[in-house]
C-alpha positions as CSV (number, residue, x, y, z in Angstrom):
1,X,-6.0,13.6,19.7
2,X,-6.8,12.0,22.4
3,X,-6.7,14.0,25.3
4,X,-7.5,17.8,25.9
5,X,-3.6,17.9,25.7
6,X,-2.3,15.4,23.5
7,X,-2.0,14.9,19.6
8,X,-0.5,13.6,16.2
9,X,-0.3,15.7,13.0
10,X,0.9,14.0,9.5
11,X,1.8,15.4,6.3
12,X,4.1,15.3,3.2
13,X,7.2,14.0,3.0
14,X,6.8,11.5,6.1
15,X,5.9,14.6,8.1
16,X,5.0,13.8,12.2
17,X,4.9,16.3,14.4
18,X,3.3,15.5,18.4
19,X,2.0,17.8,21.2
20,X,1.4,16.9,24.9
21,X,0.5,20.3,25.8
22,X,-2.0,21.4,23.1
23,X,-0.4,22.3,20.5
24,X,2.9,24.6,22.2
25,X,4.9,23.5,20.7
26,X,4.7,20.8,18.3
27,X,7.5,18.5,17.9
28,X,9.0,17.0,15.0
29,X,8.8,13.0,15.9
30,X,10.9,9.9,13.6
31,X,9.9,10.5,9.9
32,X,7.6,8.2,8.5
33,X,8.5,6.9,4.6
34,X,9.8,9.8,2.3
35,X,6.0,9.4,0.5
36,X,3.0,11.8,1.7
37,X,1.1,10.8,4.8
38,X,-2.8,11.6,4.8
39,X,-4.5,11.0,8.0
40,X,-3.8,9.9,11.4
41,X,-5.9,7.6,14.2
42,X,-5.0,6.9,17.7
43,X,-7.2,4.8,19.3
44,X,-5.6,5.5,22.9
45,X,-2.4,8.1,23.9
46,X,0.2,4.9,22.8
47,X,-1.3,3.4,19.8
48,X,-1.5,4.8,16.6
49,X,-1.5,4.3,12.4
50,X,-1.1,6.9,9.7
51,X,-2.0,6.3,5.8
52,X,-0.6,7.5,2.9
53,X,-0.1,7.6,-0.9
54,X,1.6,4.3,-2.5
55,X,-0.2,2.2,-0.2
56,X,1.9,3.0,3.1
57,X,0.2,2.2,6.4
58,X,2.8,2.5,9.4
59,X,1.9,2.0,13.4
60,X,2.9,3.3,16.7
61,X,3.0,1.4,20.0
62,X,4.4,3.9,22.1
63,X,2.7,7.1,21.2
64,X,4.9,7.5,18.0
65,X,8.4,7.9,19.5
66,X,8.9,4.9,16.7
67,X,6.2,3.9,13.7
68,X,6.9,0.6,11.9
69,X,5.5,0.5,8.2
70,X,2.9,-2.2,7.4
71,X,2.1,-4.2,4.5
72,X,-1.7,-2.9,3.0
73,X,-1.5,-5.3,0.1
74,X,-2.0,-2.2,-2.3
75,X,0.2,0.7,-3.6
76,X,-3.3,3.0,-3.8
77,X,-3.1,6.6,-2.7
78,X,-4.7,5.5,0.9
79,X,-6.7,8.9,2.1
80,X,-8.8,7.7,5.5
81,X,-8.6,5.5,8.4
82,X,-11.0,5.4,11.5
83,X,-10.9,3.1,14.5
84,X,-14.5,1.7,16.1
85,X,-12.6,0.6,19.4
86,X,-9.3,-0.5,19.7
87,X,-9.0,-3.4,17.7
88,X,-11.4,-3.0,14.8
89,X,-10.6,0.0,12.2
90,X,-11.0,0.6,8.3
91,X,-8.6,2.5,6.2
92,X,-10.2,3.7,2.5
93,X,-8.4,4.7,-0.6
94,X,-8.5,5.1,-4.2
95,X,-10.1,3.0,-6.4
96,X,-12.2,1.6,-3.5
97,X,-9.6,0.4,-1.5
98,X,-11.4,-1.1,1.5
99,X,-8.9,-2.8,4.0
100,X,-10.1,-3.7,7.8
101,X,-8.3,-4.7,10.7
102,X,-9.3,-6.7,14.1
103,X,-6.1,-6.7,15.6
104,X,-5.4,-2.9,16.4
105,X,-3.7,-2.1,13.2
106,X,-0.6,-4.8,13.1
107,X,-2.6,-6.6,10.0
108,X,-5.2,-5.3,7.6
109,X,-7.2,-7.5,4.9
110,X,-8.6,-5.9,1.8
111,X,-11.9,-6.2,1.4
112,X,-12.8,-5.2,-2.5
113,X,-16.3,-3.6,-3.8
114,X,-18.1,-6.6,-5.7
115,X,-16.5,-5.1,-9.6
116,X,-13.8,-3.2,-10.4
117,X,-14.7,-0.5,-12.7
118,X,-11.8,0.0,-14.8
119,X,-8.8,-1.6,-16.0
120,X,-5.9,-0.9,-14.3
121,X,-2.2,-2.2,-13.7
122,X,-0.9,-1.0,-10.0
123,X,2.7,-0.7,-9.1
124,X,4.2,-3.6,-7.6
125,X,5.3,-3.5,-3.8
126,X,7.7,-2.9,-2.3
127,X,10.0,-1.6,-5.1
128,X,12.4,-1.3,-5.3
129,X,12.4,-5.4,-3.9
130,X,14.0,-8.3,-3.0
131,X,13.5,-10.8,-3.8
132,X,9.4,-10.8,-4.6
133,X,7.3,-8.3,-5.1
134,X,3.4,-8.5,-5.2
135,X,1.9,-7.0,-8.7
136,X,-2.2,-6.1,-8.2
137,X,-4.4,-5.3,-10.8
138,X,-8.5,-4.9,-11.6
139,X,-10.6,-6.3,-14.7
140,X,-14.0,-4.3,-15.6
141,X,-15.4,-7.5,-17.3
142,X,-14.2,-11.3,-17.7
143,X,-10.9,-11.1,-19.8
144,X,-8.3,-13.2,-21.3
145,X,-5.1,-12.1,-18.9
146,X,-1.7,-12.3,-19.8
147,X,0.9,-11.0,-17.1
148,X,4.5,-11.0,-18.4
149,X,7.5,-10.1,-16.9
150,X,11.1,-8.8,-19.0
151,X,14.6,-7.5,-18.5
152,X,15.9,-4.4,-20.0
153,X,16.6,-5.8,-23.4
154,X,12.5,-6.7,-23.9
155,X,13.3,-10.1,-23.4
156,X,10.4,-12.5,-21.9
157,X,11.8,-13.2,-17.8
158,X,8.5,-15.4,-17.3
159,X,4.9,-15.4,-17.6
160,X,2.7,-15.2,-14.3
161,X,-0.7,-15.3,-15.8
162,X,-2.3,-16.7,-18.5
163,X,-5.7,-17.5,-18.2
164,X,-9.4,-16.4,-18.5
165,X,-10.5,-14.5,-15.8
166,X,-13.3,-13.2,-14.2
167,X,-14.0,-9.2,-13.3
168,X,-12.7,-8.0,-10.2
169,X,-9.2,-7.7,-8.3
170,X,-6.1,-9.9,-8.8
171,X,-3.0,-9.8,-7.3
172,X,0.3,-12.2,-7.8
173,X,3.5,-12.8,-6.4
174,X,6.8,-12.2,-8.5
175,X,9.5,-14.6,-6.8
176,X,13.2,-12.4,-8.2
177,X,15.1,-15.9,-7.5
178,X,18.0,-15.9,-10.0
179,X,17.5,-12.9,-11.6
180,X,20.7,-10.3,-11.2
181,X,20.2,-6.3,-9.6
182,X,18.1,-4.3,-12.2
183,X,15.3,-2.7,-13.9
184,X,12.6,-4.7,-15.3
185,X,9.2,-4.5,-16.9
186,X,5.9,-6.3,-16.2
187,X,3.2,-6.0,-19.0
188,X,-0.6,-6.8,-18.4
189,X,-2.6,-7.6,-21.4
190,X,-6.6,-8.2,-21.1
191,X,-8.1,-9.0,-24.9
192,X,-6.9,-5.7,-26.0
193,X,-6.1,-3.9,-23.4
194,X,-2.2,-3.5,-22.6
195,X,-0.4,-0.9,-19.4
196,X,3.2,-2.0,-19.0
197,X,5.1,-0.6,-15.3
198,X,8.9,-0.4,-14.2
199,X,9.9,-2.4,-11.0
200,X,12.9,-2.7,-10.0
201,X,15.1,-4.9,-8.1
202,X,18.2,-4.8,-5.3
203,X,20.2,-7.2,-4.8
């Protein structure tokens, strides 16, 4: 809320409600993503940012009449957003996710903690995708990393990573040029640890 009468609340399944008269009544706005939205912050009456599940960030410059989705660089659950001025803001989320903006929320930069706490392969974003998507993962220790993509019949499509990497957070782009629509799997191996997730290519 930026004055005594104007406010916005967000909730499950992209719910966005807005009031200009102190809450009597609340009016539904254009829905956000189907994912749950957890926090919203307005720096002024027209400029607002909301964050939610699966790394979703949406932004409005017209008081919430329309919302634009933004790339957060993560699929982690985002549960907090705050601005210290018109341009400078911070978003926080699970697994130590910290995002920072100096542009009023139009772009976000990921600031990683010094060390990842656990081995984790994140869900690719966007998903479904066309023609490319980002795969992120975290390593708690220095490891020999192999990241491969397979088709639905378990045939190897490509190797994205095959090298020794230091502990921390990593992201890699998967470009699906020449591949047909359908489900694929990506598998991360780091020494003796293995995780697999599914991604969906839609042409």
